C-alpha positions as a Markdown table, in Angstrom:
| # | Residue | x | y | z |
|---|---|---|---|---|
| 1 | Met | 85.4 | -90.8 | -164.5 |
| 2 | Asn | 83.6 | -94.0 | -163.7 |
| 3 | Arg | 83.8 | -95.7 | -160.3 |
| 4 | Glu | 86.7 | -98.0 | -161.2 |
| 5 | Glu | 88.8 | -95.1 | -162.5 |
| 6 | Trp | 87.9 | -93.1 | -159.4 |
| 7 | Leu | 89.0 | -96.0 | -157.1 |
| 8 | Lys | 92.3 | -96.3 | -159.0 |
| 9 | Glu | 93.0 | -92.5 | -158.8 |
| 10 | Arg | 92.5 | -92.5 | -155.0 |
| 11 | Lys | 95.5 | -94.8 | -154.7 |
| 12 | Tyr | 97.8 | -91.9 | -155.9 |
| 13 | Gly | 97.2 | -89.6 | -152.9 |
| 14 | Ile | 96.0 | -89.2 | -149.4 |
| 15 | Gly | 92.3 | -88.5 | -148.8 |
| 16 | Gly | 90.0 | -88.1 | -145.8 |
| 17 | Ser | 89.4 | -91.9 | -145.7 |
| 18 | Asp | 93.1 | -92.3 | -144.9 |
| 19 | Ala | 93.3 | -89.8 | -142.0 |
| 20 | Ala | 92.5 | -92.3 | -139.2 |
| 21 | Ala | 95.2 | -94.7 | -140.4 |
| 22 | Ile | 97.7 | -91.9 | -140.7 |
| 23 | Leu | 97.0 | -90.9 | -137.1 |
| 24 | Gly | 97.1 | -94.5 | -135.9 |
| 25 | Lys | 93.4 | -94.4 | -135.0 |
| 26 | Asn | 92.2 | -97.0 | -137.6 |
| 27 | Asn | 91.3 | -100.3 | -136.0 |
| 28 | Trp | 91.6 | -102.1 | -139.4 |
| 29 | Lys | 94.7 | -100.6 | -140.9 |
| 30 | Ser | 98.0 | -99.2 | -139.5 |
| 31 | Asn | 99.8 | -96.2 | -140.8 |
| 32 | Val | 102.6 | -98.5 | -142.0 |
| 33 | Glu | 100.1 | -100.6 | -143.9 |
| 34 | Leu | 98.6 | -97.5 | -145.5 |
| 35 | Trp | 102.1 | -96.3 | -146.5 |
| 36 | Glu | 102.8 | -99.7 | -148.0 |
| 37 | Glu | 99.6 | -99.5 | -150.0 |
| 38 | Lys | 100.2 | -96.0 | -151.3 |
| 39 | Thr | 103.7 | -96.8 | -152.3 |
| 40 | Gly | 102.8 | -100.0 | -154.1 |
| 41 | Arg | 104.4 | -102.3 | -151.6 |
| 42 | Arg | 101.1 | -103.9 | -150.6 |
| 43 | Thr | 97.8 | -104.5 | -152.4 |
| 44 | Pro | 94.9 | -103.2 | -150.3 |
| 45 | Pro | 92.2 | -105.8 | -149.5 |
| 46 | Asp | 89.0 | -105.6 | -151.6 |
| 47 | Ile | 86.4 | -104.5 | -149.1 |
| 48 | Ser | 83.7 | -103.6 | -151.7 |
| 49 | Asp | 81.6 | -106.7 | -150.8 |
| 50 | Lys | 81.5 | -106.0 | -147.0 |
| 51 | Pro | 78.0 | -105.3 | -145.9 |
| 52 | Cys | 78.9 | -102.1 | -144.1 |
| 53 | Val | 80.6 | -100.8 | -147.2 |
| 54 | Arg | 77.7 | -101.7 | -149.5 |
| 55 | Tyr | 75.3 | -100.1 | -147.0 |
| 56 | Gly | 77.3 | -96.9 | -146.9 |
| 57 | Ile | 77.4 | -96.6 | -150.7 |
| 58 | Glu | 73.7 | -97.4 | -151.1 |
| 59 | Ala | 72.6 | -95.0 | -148.3 |
| 60 | Glu | 74.7 | -92.0 | -149.4 |
| 61 | Asp | 72.3 | -90.6 | -152.0 |
| 62 | Leu | 69.3 | -91.2 | -149.6 |
| 63 | Ile | 71.1 | -89.3 | -146.8 |
| 64 | Arg | 72.0 | -86.5 | -149.1 |
| 65 | Lys | 68.2 | -86.2 | -150.0 |
| 66 | Leu | 67.2 | -86.3 | -146.4 |
| 67 | Phe | 69.6 | -83.5 | -145.6 |
| 68 | Ala | 68.1 | -81.4 | -148.3 |
| 69 | Leu | 64.6 | -82.0 | -146.9 |
| 70 | Asn | 65.7 | -81.2 | -143.3 |
| 71 | Tyr | 67.7 | -78.1 | -144.3 |
| 72 | Pro | 65.8 | -76.5 | -147.2 |
| 73 | Glu | 67.9 | -73.3 | -146.8 |
| 74 | Tyr | 70.8 | -75.1 | -148.5 |
| 75 | Glu | 71.1 | -76.2 | -152.1 |
| 76 | Val | 72.8 | -79.6 | -152.1 |
| 77 | Gln | 74.9 | -80.7 | -155.0 |
| 78 | His | 77.0 | -83.8 | -155.7 |
| 79 | Gln | 79.3 | -84.9 | -158.5 |
| 80 | Glu | 79.8 | -88.7 | -158.5 |
| 81 | Asn | 83.4 | -90.1 | -158.8 |
| 82 | Thr | 85.1 | -86.7 | -158.7 |
| 83 | Ile | 88.4 | -86.0 | -157.0 |
| 84 | Ile | 89.6 | -82.5 | -156.0 |
| 85 | Lys | 93.4 | -82.1 | -155.7 |
| 86 | His | 95.2 | -79.5 | -153.7 |
| 87 | Pro | 96.8 | -77.0 | -156.0 |
| 88 | Glu | 100.2 | -77.0 | -154.2 |
| 89 | Tyr | 100.2 | -80.6 | -152.9 |
| 90 | Pro | 98.5 | -82.7 | -155.6 |
| 91 | Phe | 98.8 | -85.8 | -153.4 |
| 92 | Leu | 96.2 | -84.4 | -151.1 |
| 93 | Leu | 92.8 | -85.5 | -152.4 |
| 94 | Ala | 89.2 | -85.0 | -151.6 |
| 95 | Ser | 86.0 | -86.7 | -152.9 |
| 96 | Leu | 83.2 | -84.7 | -151.5 |
| 97 | Asp | 79.9 | -86.3 | -150.5 |
| 98 | Gly | 78.2 | -83.1 | -151.3 |
| 99 | Thr | 78.6 | -79.3 | -151.6 |
| 100 | Leu | 76.2 | -76.9 | -149.9 |
| 101 | Ser | 75.2 | -73.4 | -150.9 |
| 102 | Asp | 73.2 | -71.2 | -148.5 |
| 103 | Lys | 70.3 | -70.0 | -150.6 |
| 104 | Gly | 70.2 | -66.7 | -148.6 |
| 105 | Thr | 73.8 | -65.8 | -148.3 |
| 106 | Gly | 75.5 | -67.8 | -151.0 |
| 107 | Glu | 78.0 | -69.1 | -148.5 |
| 108 | Met | 79.5 | -72.5 | -149.5 |
| 109 | Gly | 80.1 | -75.6 | -147.4 |
| 110 | Val | 80.8 | -79.3 | -147.6 |
| 111 | Leu | 78.5 | -82.1 | -146.7 |
| 112 | Glu | 80.2 | -85.2 | -145.2 |
| 113 | Ile | 78.1 | -88.3 | -144.9 |
| 114 | Lys | 78.9 | -91.2 | -142.5 |
| 115 | Thr | 76.7 | -94.2 | -141.7 |
| 116 | Ser | 76.9 | -96.8 | -139.0 |
| 117 | Glu | 75.5 | -100.3 | -139.0 |
């Protein structure tokens, strides 16, 4: 799916980006505001033009490449605009920043990328 479809699909469930608001730890959104957004009672603000959001989006691929350089024992993969749904609870969503595979053991892991400005 393209980015617009991916953003729309994220509205139909709860993902990692929603965790802080659910727990009441998000300084910009309360758990009630999140509930209102997820149930269609409130339109979420468009934050796509905020400098910190643009920075995070632009930096993600570079950080993924730096991780691969720093940890050559892992194969790093990424599928853009992909959502994984829990098999029993399809409202639980994940969009992974990357998946890791240990080249020696084959063990799998998840790469989570965060930036700060």
